C-alpha positions, 0 to 999 in steps of 0.5 A: 244757017238753020235755026233748028226749028227753035227760032224766036221772033224776039231776037233770041234765036242765038240763045235758042241755038245755044240752049238746044240740047235735044228735046226742043219742047223742054228747051223752049220752056227753059228758054222762056223761063230764063227770058221771064226771069231776065225781064223781071230782073230788068224791071227790078234794075229800073226800080233800083235806078228810080230809087237811086235817082230819087235819093240822088246817090250812086250805086257805090254810095249805097252798096259799098258798105255792104261789100268786102274787098277780096284779094285774088292770086293775080293781084286784083282786088274786087269788092264783093257783096253777099246776097244778103248784104245786097238785099239789105242795100236794096231795102235801104233804098226803099225797095222794101217790098221786093218779092222772093221771085224778084230777089231770085231773078236779081241773083240769077243775073248778079250772083257768081257761083264761082265766088260763092254766089257773091255779087261783084260791086263793079259789075253792078255799077256797070249794069246800073250805068245802063239804067242811067246811074253814073259811077261814083267818079262822075259824082265826085267830079261834080261835087268837087269841081267848083272853084271860084274864079278870080273874077268871082272873088273880086266881085265878092270883095267889091262893095256895092 
C-alpha cells in the first residue's frame, strides 16, 4: 500500500490519504491546519477537565441548563446546546479568557452542521470522560450509596 508521498511521521498517514485530492501541497497545509486545530481543542478540553475537577462537578451538572431536549422522528431524544449556550457554560466554569481561536477549534470538533451547529451534550460527556470526568451516573451513585448498616445504627444507640 503506497502512501502517495503524503506520509506523516505522527501517525496521521490515514488522514493524509483521506484528505488527498490532487494538489498535495495544499492538502498537506490543510491537514497541518486541521491537526493544529485539534491540538488546540484538546488543550481546551484538558483545561475544561481541570476546571470541572476543581469545582467537583460533572459535565451534565454544568451544561445541562444550557441544553434543550430535541425529539427526532426515530423517537430518540437528544440534549442539544447552541454554540452560544456551550460557550456560556465554559465561562461559568471559569474559562473566562477563551480566545476566538480556541472557541472556533472547540466548535470544529463539537458542532454538528446537520443539527444547525448544535452540540450534543452526550457526545461532550463522552469526550470529557476521556479526560477523566465521570458521567453523572457515577456521581449520583457516589452521592446516594451511603446507608448506615445495622452495626453502625446500634453503635449510635449505645451509650459510651
